[in-house]
N, C-alpha and C positions, 0 to 999 in steps of 0.2 A: 559506423554508428547505426544501430538498429533501434527503431522506434515502433512499438506496436500500440494500437489503440483498441480498446474494447468498449462496447456499450452494453446495456442491459440485455439479457437474454433469459429465456425461461429457466427456472431453478434447476431443472434436470440437466441442463447444459452447463458447461463450465462457467463459473463466474457470474451466474445469474442472480436475480433478486430472490428474496425469500418467498416461499410459497404463500399465496394469498395476497401478495402485495402488487400483483399485476405483472404484465410482461411488456408493457410499452416503455420506450425509452423516454425518460423525463428530460426536458430541455434544461440546460443549466439555469439556476436561479439568477434573477437580475443582479448584476454586479459581480457575478462569479465568472471565473475564467474557464474556457473550454479545455477538454483534455489535451488537444495538440499544443496549446499554449503552456499548459502545466508541464508537459513532457519537455518542451523547449527550455523552460526555466530549470527543471530538475537536471537536464543534461548539461546546461551551462554551468550550474553550480558544482556538479560532480567533476567536470573538467577543470574548473578553477578552484581547487580545494585549499589554496593558500590562506583564505580568510577564515576557514573553519576546521581544518584538519588537526590543528594543535589542540582543539577542544575534545577530540574523540578519546574515549576511554574504553578499555576492554574489561568486561565484568563477568567473571565466571558464574555469578549468581543469576544472571539474566541479561537480556539485551540492554545495552546502554542507549539512551536517546536524549536528545536535547532539541528544543525548538530554537532555531536560530533567526527566525524572522516571522512576524505576524503583522498584517494590516487588515483593512476591511475586506479586501478581495481574496487574500490567500495567506497561507502559512507554510513554513518550510521547517522540516525536521531532518536531523542527521541521526542515523542509527548505526551502531556497531553490532556485529554478530560474531560470536565465537562458534566453532563447529557444534552442531546440534541445537543451537538456539532457534526458536521459531515464534511466530505470532499466534498460531492457532487460527482457525477459520474466523473471520470477522468481516464486517462491512464498515462503511465510513460515514454512517449516519446521514446519507443523502448528499454528501459532498463528492465531487469528482476529484480525481487524483492522478498522480504519476510518481514513479520512482525510477531513479537512475542508480546503477551500481557504479560506485567510484573505485572500489578495490575488491577483488575477490569475485566469487560467484554465489548467487542466491538461487534458490529453486522456488518457483511460484506454483502452488497447488490449487487446483479447483476440485470440485467433488469427484470428477472422473478423469482428470488429466493433470499433468505437471509439465513444466518447462524450465530450463535453466535460463537465467538472466545473468550474463557475465559483465565484467568491467567494460564500461563504455556503452552498454545497452540500456535502453529506457523503455518503460512500459507505462501506458496511460489508460485510464478507464473512466467511465461515467458513473453517475450515482447508482446506488443499489448493487454495486459490484461486491461479490463475496470471494475472498481468497485466503490462503494461508501462505506466508512467506517464511522460508527457512534456509539456514545454512547447512547444507548436506555435504559440504566439502571438508577437507582436513585443515583449512587455513581460515583465518579471520576474514570478514567481509565488512565493507562500509557502504552505506547507501544514503541517498538524498531523496526525501519524500516531500511532495508539494500537494496541498489540498486547497480546493476552492469550492464554496466559501470555507473559511477555517472550520476545522472539526468542532462540532458541538456535542456529538455523541457517537457511540459505536455500539454495535451488538456483536456478541461472541456466539459461535455456533459449534455444534458437534455434528458428525455425520452418523445417522442411525444405521441399523443393519440392512436397510433397503437402499442405502446410498442417498437418502434425503437429508437436507439440512434441518437441524433442530436448534432453535434459539435457546441458549443457556443463560445469558445475562445481558443486560444493557448497562452501559457506562456513560457518564457525562464527562465533559472536558474537565470538570473539577476533580475527577478521579485520577487524572494523570499528573 
């Protein structure tokens, strides 16, 4: 089982905050869970899929996702990915998070790097983390995502010709 944890880094490095938002790592908000705890929760749920696997759907129109738990401290989402489906570059509105791949392989992209995250692997990150997750394999994938505090907003980004993140849109939880 591989668990990686990322914190905020400058935007020119992989997974960093958006330019102009600072380069210091924010402490988790009071009542929120730290990335290592989120990774543990995601890993445990991915390993024990009996309670949620029957809910998973594969949708050729786009990623299927369902929130399977939410309380004051955190929320849990299950996402299915057909080959070629992706999130696009996004942040998590100041929430920390983790995802574990239950089935298949996903690829996590940063502005200047990428890495595969396979079944049984977990990745955790702090607030201000920006990435794009995609299924570049030939087979479906399923992942478990845990966020703390629960997501209230997300911002979507593109990468300009100089390799910098450019904010495209902001979404609130009501949009999902």
